[in-house]
C-alpha positions in Angstrom: 45.0 -10.4 3.2 43.1 -13.6 1.5 41.2 -13.7 4.7 40.2 -10.0 4.5 39.0 -10.4 0.8 36.9 -13.2 1.8 35.5 -11.2 4.9 34.6 -8.3 2.1 33.0 -11.0 -0.2 31.0 -12.2 2.4 30.1 -8.6 4.2 28.9 -7.4 0.7 27.1 -10.3 -0.2 24.5 -10.3 3.3 24.2 -6.5 3.2 23.2 -7.1 -0.8 20.5 -9.6 0.4 19.6 -6.6 3.3 18.7 -4.2 1.2 16.9 -6.7 -1.1 14.3 -7.2 2.2 14.1 -3.4 2.7 13.2 -3.2 -0.7 10.8 -5.5 -0.7 9.4 -3.4 2.8 9.1 -0.4 0.9 7.9 -2.0 -2.5 4.7 -3.3 0.0 4.2 -0.3 2.2 0.6 -0.3 1.0 -0.2 -3.5 0.6 -2.9 -5.2 2.4 -1.9 -6.5 5.8 1.5 -6.7 4.9 4.1 -7.8 7.1 7.6 -6.5 6.7 10.8 -8.3 7.3 14.3 -7.9 8.8 17.8 -9.5 8.4 20.1 -10.4 11.5 23.5 -11.2 10.9 25.8 -13.3 12.8 29.7 -14.0 12.9 30.7 -16.7 10.7 33.5 -19.0 11.4 36.8 -17.5 12.9 40.2 -19.5 12.7 42.0 -20.1 16.0 45.9 -19.1 15.6 46.4 -20.0 19.5 43.9 -21.2 22.0 43.4 -20.3 25.4 45.6 -21.3 28.6 44.7 -21.5 31.7 45.9 -19.8 34.8 49.3 -21.5 36.5 50.8 -21.0 40.4 53.0 -18.5 38.8 51.7 -17.0 35.5 48.2 -15.7 34.8 46.4 -17.7 31.6 46.3 -16.3 28.5 43.2 -15.4 25.7 42.8 -17.4 22.8 43.8 -15.8 19.8 41.3 -15.9 16.7 40.8 -14.1 13.4 36.9 -13.8 12.3 36.3 -15.5 8.9 33.2 -12.8 7.7 29.7 -12.2 8.5 26.5 -14.4 7.4 22.5 -13.7 7.8 21.5 -15.3 11.0 17.9 -15.0 10.0 15.6 -13.6 7.9 12.6 -12.2 10.6 9.0 -11.5 9.7 7.7 -9.0 12.0 4.1 -10.0 12.9 3.0 -6.7 14.3 -0.7 -5.5 13.3 -0.8 -2.8 11.0 -3.0 0.1 11.6 -6.5 -0.1 10.6 -8.4 1.9 7.9 -11.9 2.2 7.4 -14.0 1.4 3.7 -17.1 1.9 4.2 -18.2 -1.8 3.0 -19.1 -4.2 4.9 -17.2 -7.3 3.5 -13.7 -5.9 3.9 -12.4 -7.4 7.4 -9.5 -6.4 9.2 -8.2 -8.3 12.3 -7.4 -6.5 16.0 -5.2 -9.1 17.0 -4.1 -11.9 17.2 -5.3 -14.7 14.4 -5.7 -14.9 10.4 -8.5 -15.5 8.2 -8.7 -19.1 6.4 -9.2 -19.4 3.0 -9.8 -22.9 0.9 -7.5 -22.8 -1.8 -8.1 -25.8 -3.9 -6.9 -29.3 -1.6 -5.4 -26.9 1.1 -6.0 -24.3 3.2 -4.1 -20.8 3.4 -3.9 -18.2 6.0 -4.3 -14.3 5.4 -4.3 -10.9 7.4 -5.7 -9.3 4.1 -9.5 -9.4 4.6 -10.6 -7.8 1.0 -13.5 -10.1 0.6 -16.8 -9.9 -1.6 -19.5 -12.1 -3.0 -19.1 -14.3 -6.3 -21.9 -14.6 -8.3 -22.7 -17.8 -6.4 -22.6 -16.3 -3.1 -19.9 -17.4 -2.2 -17.6 -15.2 0.5 -14.3 -15.2 -1.6 -11.0 -13.5 -2.1 -12.1 -11.6 -5.8 -8.7 -11.8 -6.8 -8.0 -15.5 -6.4 -11.2 -17.0 -5.9 -10.3 -18.6 -2.7 -13.3 -19.1 -0.6 -13.3 -17.9 2.8 -13.7 -20.5 5.5 -16.3 -20.6 8.6 -19.4 -22.3 10.1 -22.9 -22.1 8.5 -26.2 -22.3 11.0 -28.7 -25.4 10.5 -31.3 -24.3 8.5 -34.0 -26.3 10.5 -32.7 -25.0 14.1 -30.4 -21.8 13.1 -28.2 -22.6 15.2 -24.7 -23.4 14.7 -22.4 -26.0 14.7 -19.3 -26.3 17.0 -16.5 -24.5 15.8 -13.9 -26.1 15.4 -11.9 -27.5 11.9 -14.3 -30.6 11.0 -17.3 -28.6 10.8 -15.7 -25.9 8.4 -17.1 -25.4 5.5 -17.2 -22.3 2.9 -19.4 -19.5 3.9 -22.0 -19.0 1.1 -24.9 -16.2 1.9 -28.3 -17.8 1.5 -28.7 -15.5 -1.7 -32.2 -17.5 -3.2 -33.6 -18.5 0.4 -36.7 -16.3 1.9 -37.7 -15.7 5.1 -41.4 -17.1 5.1 -44.2 -15.1 6.5 -45.3 -16.0 10.1 -48.6 -15.3 10.4 -50.5 -13.2 13.2 -50.6 -14.4 16.6 -51.1 -11.3 19.0 -52.7 -8.0 18.7 -51.9 -5.2 21.3 -54.7 -2.4 21.7 -54.0 0.7 24.1 -55.4 3.9 25.1 -59.1 4.3 25.7 -62.7 4.5 25.9 -64.4 7.1 27.1 -66.4 6.7 30.5 -68.9 9.9 29.8 -70.3 8.2 26.5 -74.0 7.7 26.2 -75.1 4.1 26.3 -75.6 2.8 22.9 -72.3 4.7 21.2 -69.9 2.7 18.9 -66.2 2.8 18.4 -64.5 0.9 15.9 -61.1 -0.2 16.0 -59.0 -1.8 13.1 -56.2 -3.9 13.1 -54.4 -5.4 10.7 -53.1 -9.2 11.2 -51.0 -11.5 8.8 -52.3 -14.9 7.5 -49.3 -17.9 7.1 -48.8 -16.8 3.3 -48.1 -13.4 4.8 -51.2 -11.6 3.4 -52.5 -8.7 5.3 -56.4 -8.5 6.2 -57.9 -6.3 8.3 -59.9 -6.9 11.7 -62.7 -4.7 12.5 -63.6 -4.6 16.1 -66.9 -2.7 17.1 -67.5 -1.6 20.4 -70.5 -0.8 21.7 -71.4 0.8 25.0 -74.1 -1.6 26.6 -74.1 -0.1 29.7 -72.0 2.1 32.2 -68.4 1.0 32.3 -69.4 -1.6 29.7 -68.5 -2.5 26.2 -69.5 -5.3 24.0 -67.0 -6.2 21.6 -67.7 -7.7 18.0 -65.7 -8.6 15.1 -65.2 -8.7 11.4 -62.7 -9.5 9.1 -61.8 -8.1 5.3 -61.5 -11.5 3.4 -61.9 -14.1 5.6 -64.8 -15.2 7.8 -64.8 -14.6 11.8 -66.2 -17.9 13.0 -65.8 -17.1 16.9 -65.0 -14.3 19.1 -64.0 -15.3 22.8 -62.8 -14.2 26.0 -60.0 -15.8 27.8 -58.1 -15.0 30.8 -59.8 -11.9 32.8 -62.2 -11.5 30.4 -63.7 -14.4 30.5 -67.0 -14.2 32.2 -68.6 -17.4 30.8 -71.3 -18.0 28.8 -69.8 -16.7 26.0 -69.9 -13.0 27.0 -67.5 -10.6 25.2 -67.3 -7.7 27.2 -65.2 -5.0 28.4 -65.7 -3.9 31.7 -64.4 -1.5 34.1 -64.3 -0.4 37.7 -65.2 3.4 39.0 -61.5 4.2 38.5 -61.3 3.4 34.6 -59.2 -0.3 35.3 -60.4 -3.3 33.3 -62.3 -5.8 35.7 -61.1 -9.2 36.1 -63.4 -12.1 35.7 -63.4 -13.3 39.2 -61.8 -11.8 42.2 -59.4 -14.6 42.3 -57.5 -13.9 38.7 -54.4 -12.0 39.4 -51.7 -10.6 36.8 -53.6 -12.7 34.2 -54.3 -11.8 31.2 -57.2 -9.2 29.4 -57.5 -11.0 26.3 -60.4 -12.1 23.5 -59.5 -14.9 20.6 -60.3 -14.3 17.2 -60.9 -17.5 15.2 -60.4 -16.7 11.2 -61.8 -19.1 8.7 -62.5 -19.7 4.9 -59.1 -17.3 3.6 -60.0 -16.7 0.0 -56.5 -16.8 -1.0 -55.8 -20.4 0.2 -53.5 -19.6 3.6 -53.9 -22.0 6.6 -56.7 -21.5 8.2 -58.4 -21.7 10.6 -56.3 -19.2 12.3 -56.7 -17.8 16.0 -55.4 -14.4 17.1 -55.5 -13.1 20.3 -56.3 -10.1 21.5 -54.7 -8.1 24.3 -56.5 -5.4 25.9 -54.8 -4.9 28.7 -53.3 -1.6 28.1 -57.1 -0.1 27.5 -58.2 2.3 30.4 -61.9 4.3 30.7 -61.3 7.6 31.7 -64.2 10.2 31.7 -64.2 12.5 28.9 -66.6 15.3 27.5 -68.2 12.9 24.8 -69.0 15.7 22.3 -64.7 17.0 22.7 -63.1 13.8 23.7 -64.5 10.2 22.1 -62.9 7.0 23.2 -59.4 6.4 21.1 -59.0 2.7 21.5 -57.4 1.8 19.0 -54.5 -1.4 17.8 -50.8 -0.6 18.7 -49.0 -3.3 17.0 -49.0 -6.6 16.3 -46.4 -10.0 15.7 -46.1 -11.6 12.8 -44.2 -10.8 9.4 -44.3 -10.7 5.6 -41.9 -13.0 3.4 -38.8 -11.3 2.7 -35.7 -11.6 0.3 -32.1 -10.8 2.2 -31.4 -7.4 1.6 -27.6 -6.7 3.5 -25.4 -8.0 5.4 -23.9 -6.8 8.8 -20.6 -8.8 10.3 -19.8 -8.6 14.2 -17.1 -8.6 16.1 -17.0 -12.6 16.5 -17.4 -12.8 12.5 -21.6 -13.4 12.6 -22.8 -12.5 9.5 -26.3 -11.8 9.8 -28.5 -10.6 7.1 -31.2 -8.3 7.0 -34.4 -9.2 5.0 -36.7 -7.1 3.2 -40.0 -7.7 5.6 -37.4 -5.9 9.0 -35.9 -9.5 10.1 -32.5 -11.1 10.9 -31.1 -13.8 10.7 -27.4 -15.3 11.4 -26.3 -17.0 8.0 -22.6 -17.7 8.7 -19.8 -17.2 10.9 -16.2 -16.4 9.6 -13.2 -18.7 11.4 -10.5 -17.6 12.8 -6.9 -19.3 13.2 -3.9 -18.9 15.6 -0.8 -20.3 15.2 2.0 -20.7 18.2 4.4 -19.3 16.0 3.2 -16.9 13.8 6.5 -15.6 12.7 7.4 -19.6 11.6 4.7 -19.3 8.8 6.3 -19.6 5.0 5.2 -16.4 2.9 2.6 -17.5 0.0 1.7 -16.0 -2.9 -0.9 -13.2 -2.8 -1.1 -11.8 1.0 -1.2 -15.8 1.8 0.6 -17.8 4.6 1.0 -21.6 5.1 1.7 -23.9 7.8 5.5 -24.5 8.1 7.3 -27.2 10.6 8.3 -24.2 13.1 4.6 -22.9 12.9 2.3 -25.0 14.7 -0.4 -26.2 13.6 -3.6 -23.9 13.1 -6.1 -23.4 16.1 -9.3 -22.7 14.7 -11.7 -21.4 16.3 -14.4 -18.0 16.8 -12.6 -14.9 16.6 -12.2 -13.2 20.1 -11.8 -16.7 21.9 -8.9 -18.5 23.2 -6.4 -15.4 22.1 -7.5 -14.5 18.7 -8.5 -11.0 17.5 -11.5 -9.4 16.9 -13.1 -8.7 14.2 -13.9 -5.0 12.4 -16.3 -5.3 9.7 -15.6 -2.5 7.0 -12.4 -2.2 7.7 -8.7 -3.2 6.1 -5.6 -3.9 8.2 -2.7 -1.5 6.3 0.9 -2.4 6.2 3.0 -2.3 9.0 5.8 -1.2 7.3 7.8 2.0 9.1 8.8 3.9 6.0 11.2 5.8 8.1 12.3 3.2 9.7 13.7 1.7 6.4 14.8 4.4 4.8 17.4 4.7 7.9 18.3 1.0 7.0 18.9 1.5 3.3 21.0 4.3 4.2 23.0 1.8 7.0 22.9 -0.7 4.6 24.4 1.4 2.2 27.3 2.3 4.2 28.2 -1.0 5.3 28.1 -2.0 1.8 30.5 0.7 1.2 32.7 0.0 3.8 32.9 -3.9 2.9 34.0 -2.9 -0.7 36.8 -1.0 1.0 37.8 -3.8 2.4 38.4 -5.8 -0.6 40.1 -2.5 -2.5 42.6 -2.0 0.4 43.0 -5.7 0.8 44.0 -5.8 -3.2 46.2 -3.1 -2.9 48.0 -4.5 0.0 48.5 -7.4 -2.0 49.9 -5.1 -4.5 52.4 -3.9 -2.6 53.8 -7.7 -2.1 53.7 -8.1 -5.4 55.8 -5.1 -6.0 58.2 -6.2 -3.6 60.0 -9.0 -6.1 60.7 -5.9 -8.6 
């Protein structure tokens, strides 16, 4: 009976532990990326009253006689199954779909988390705003814009280049399209304006003056606001030699190659701009592409020439406006000049045994001897999950299962308490025998 008392006490203790775990699971039902735990019980030592005997010639074997000495906590396991994703609409909220953990630097150590509710601090570092721990990843080389090898040796704090701007790129090519009217009389003048950018990103208007010099032939001249046009020369299929700058068409309205040997060549002219008044780099050569221009015949009075500048390359200076994060964790910045730049990449760590990690504060985990070391790399590679921006992972606690476990645990605790009261009554009867 004393053994029964001890077994009852142990049973109550382990059910108290299980209730503590269940209570913690329920308390964290709405904690971002929380992983539920479960308790496993195991039978404790046994007292052998009689050992087993093997069968003989005329008699069979005898099984052992053992009395159990209670129950203990065999394990408290963390269930590392991913939780559902919840859309938040915030670009810096990150969730992992699949295996892995985000890497945070906490002073001189790394911690790992599935809770990706991140934000940028005043210095542009991507951090956990509750703790200030900095998110780890890789930053591209400022000169080549390429990322280093995605390993722990090159991993660093992610910091947005908030103060950096994309410098202007001067225009090097302008495309023209539409048509010149074949029915226009000799001497007809058509103008087409094209916007070009200098090395500082300032706009200048290059105006082309096209004068019909003969049937199927248009002379071309150029001028520019804020700069001087020092030369206009034909290149490629428009190079007729002797400094001629003309657009020549055949009887079907197509541009004529400079020689019959020219095939698939560019119908271009180069205009050279010089003496910018604002300090931009000069001279600047801009290629004018006429490859899409045709010469159909329209009535001169109702359908005039429509040749125009279609588009141009280059862009002005721009500041960082917003960011986007893709499934590989690449952070792409959108700048006010319409340009995109890859500015960072978020690191993801995986473990041989994630269930072996030790829980730390603030939804973080740290390595343990049984978790294995962190295998750090890019999302979506080597078994790591992909990143879902503007989402957070929800807790994987099943509230209905926890309530059911709570009832089972309560009944188990009650049953073990009855063992103690019943054994006590039996002992009382023994004591009463001497009366």
